[in-house]
N, C-alpha and C positions, 0 to 999 in steps of 0.2 A: 400503506405502500403505494408509491406513485411511480408511473413510468417516465423514465427520462426522455427528453426529446429525441425523436428518431430522425429529424431532418436538420438539426442545427448542431454544428461543431461546438464543442465545449471551448469556453474562453481560455486562451493560452494561460498556462500556469495552474489550471484546475486540475486536481487529481481525477483521472478519468478511468483508471483500470487498475486492478491489482492482479498480479501473477505470481505463481509459485512454481520454482524449479525443483524437481525431486529426482531421487534415484529409482523409485518404484511407483510408477504411475498408477497401477491398478489398485494397490493397497491404500494409497493416498486418496483416490477417488472414493473408495469405500468408506474411509474415515469421515470425510466431509459430507458424503451423502447421508450417513448416519447421524451426524451432528447437526447439519443445517437442512437436510432435505433436497440436497442438489441432484440434478440429473445432468447428463453430459452429452454434448455433440462434439464431434471431431473437428480439428483444424482451427486455424491454418497450420499446416505441417511443413511449410517451406524450411523452417529452422529446426525441425525435429518433432517427434511425437508430442502433440499438444491437444488438450480438450478444453471446451468452454463450458463452465459451470452454469446451469440454468435453473431458474425458478419460474414456474408458470410460463414456460417458453421463452423467457427473457434472459439475456446474458448477464451474469453477475460478477464472474471473475474467471481466471484461466489457470490451468495447471499443465506444466510441460515436464518432460522427462530428459534428464541429462544424458549425453553419451556415457557409456560404461567406464570409459577411461578418464572421466572428468570427476574429480573428487572436490566440488566446490561446496561452500556452506549452503544448507538448505534454508531458504528465507523467502518470505513474501516480498515482493518489490512493488513499490507505488510508482505508477506511471503518471507523468504530467503531461497535459495536452499542449501541442504546439502546432502552429500553422506551417512551420518550415523547420523540419528536424536539423537539416544541415546548418542553417543560420544559428539556430539555438545551440547546437553543438559547438560551433566556433565561439559563441558567447560564453559557454561554459568553461572552455579552454582558457579564454582571455581574462576570466574572473578567478582563476586558480583552481578550477575543478578538472576532472579527468573524463575523457570519453573512451571507455573501454571496448565497446562493440558498436559498430555501425558508424553512421545510420545505414540501415539496410532495408530493402524492400521486404514486406511480409505479404507477398502475393497482392491480390487486389484489396487486402484488409487495410493496409496503410503502410507507414514507414516507422521504423523503431531504431532506437539507440539505448544503450545501457551505460550510464554515467555515474560519476561520484562527486560530491560537493568537496570543498577544501579540506574538511576534516575526515573525509572518507566514507560518508554515508552514501550507499548505492540507491539510485533511482533510475527510472526509465523515462524516456521521451516517446510520445506517441503522436504521430502525424496521421490523422484519421483519413481513410478513403471510404471503404464500404464499411468498416467496423469503427463505430463512434465511441465505443467504450462500454461501461456498466450501463445497462438499460433499466435497472430499477433503483429508486432512490428511497431507501428506508424500508423497514419491514424485517422480520427475522430471516437471517441468512445472507443479508446484504452488506457490503462495506459501506460504513456510514460516516467514517472519519479517518484522517491520516494525520500522523503526528511524528515529527523528527525528534528522536531521542538523541541528544549530543552533550558534549562537555559543557559548552556555555552558548548562549544565543547570540552574542555580539558580532563575531566575525561572519558566522554562517548565515545569520539573518540578513546581513547586508548582501551576501552572495545571492540569495533568492530574490531580494529585492531588484538587484541589478539585472539579473538574467531573466526573470519572469515578470517583473513588475509588480510583485507582491507589495502591499502595504503592511509593514511588520509593526505591530503595536504591543507594548507590554500588557499583560492582563491586568485587570483592576486589582487583583490580589498580589501582584508581583512584588517582591521585596528581596532583600539581601539572600534569604534562604529559599526563595521560590523564583527561579528564573524561567519565565514563560512567555512567549511570543505568539500572538495570533496573526497568521498570514491571511490578508484579505485581498480581493480583486473587485473593484468598483464598489467598495463598502461592504461586500459580502464575504464573511470569514470562509475559507476554503481548507485550511490546514493549520498546523500549529508547530512551533519549535519549543522543546522542553530541554532546558539546560539542567543537567543533573550532577555536574561536577564529577567529583571521585566516586560517585555512585554508578557511574556508567559501567555496564557489565563488561569485564575484560575479555570475555569469550566471544562478545558480539561487536563491541566498539559502538561508534555512532551508526544509527540505523533508522530507517522509516518503519513506524509501526502502523498495521492496518487494524482498525476496529470494526468488528462484526456485530451487527444487532442480534440480540437473543430476547426471548420473551422472559426468561428468568435466569439471571446470571449465576446464581448458585447451582441450579439444577443443570445448567449447560456445562459448568466447570466439573461437576460430578460425572457427567456424561463423558467428557473429554478423558477423564482418568479410566473410566470403564472400557473406552475405545482404545486405550494403550497410549495416550497422550500423557501430558504432565502439567502440573500446576507451578508456575514461577512466582506469581503473586496471587494469593487467594482473594476471593470476592471482598470488596471494600467500597465505600462511597468515594466517588471522584468527582472532578469538575463537571463531567457529562453524565453522571448517573452511577449506578452500581457497576463496577468493573471487575474483571478478573483477567490476568496475563497468563497465558497457557501455551502449551506447545503441542504439535501434532506428533505422531509416532516418529517422524524423521527428524524432529527437533525444530521445525519451523515455529517461530514465536508470533503470536497474534493476541489481540485483546477482544474480549467478550464484553458487550456493553448492553445493559437492559434498555429498550426503547422507551421513549417518553410519550405520555398521552395514553 
């Protein structure tokens, strides 16, 4: 496990934070504390009740509570770094995406917007001020990869290239039946786009998936079930190691992946 830089902003277009909005903050905190060993610190709360999940005193993710009258889908949101949220928001609109919320100030932490790409996948923008994002890179309980699951990669891949400057390249094993792009910045892979065609879940549509590292995928998936979550895809071998797609008790989908090395 390595500590992310505390003094340097993330390269624009890099996934820098993962945040979850739920209906019951306390019960969700308990679930992830039991699963990943997270502890919590409050805030920023300018946009409502919110806690930062911590490992070893370092921020790894965020969980917020929706207002009681908001019945929105419960899902993990990937935030992409930007040096100017307002300019990036305008670029998103001009390239066929949507800006649903913001950009808004989140106190001294930074500036935030909630957006969607042309096929409807929701993601966030984060312009860092005091809060630079996830402070640990790798290790159990940390977000280690972000992947867009969508119908196909052709149109949406160009969107992320134009807005964030990603270099989108087909995976070496890509073929007619495997539609997969790696998104890189300055030659470094930062995320991916997986086109699944008609296999896209109808209840979720296009969505960004957050991968959390675990020591043992099978054991962690079993623990998810014991804690009241569910299994969407049982443990299997994937491109990045042994994976399982699971849900928390409120239905938020995420991926468990065994760490390498």
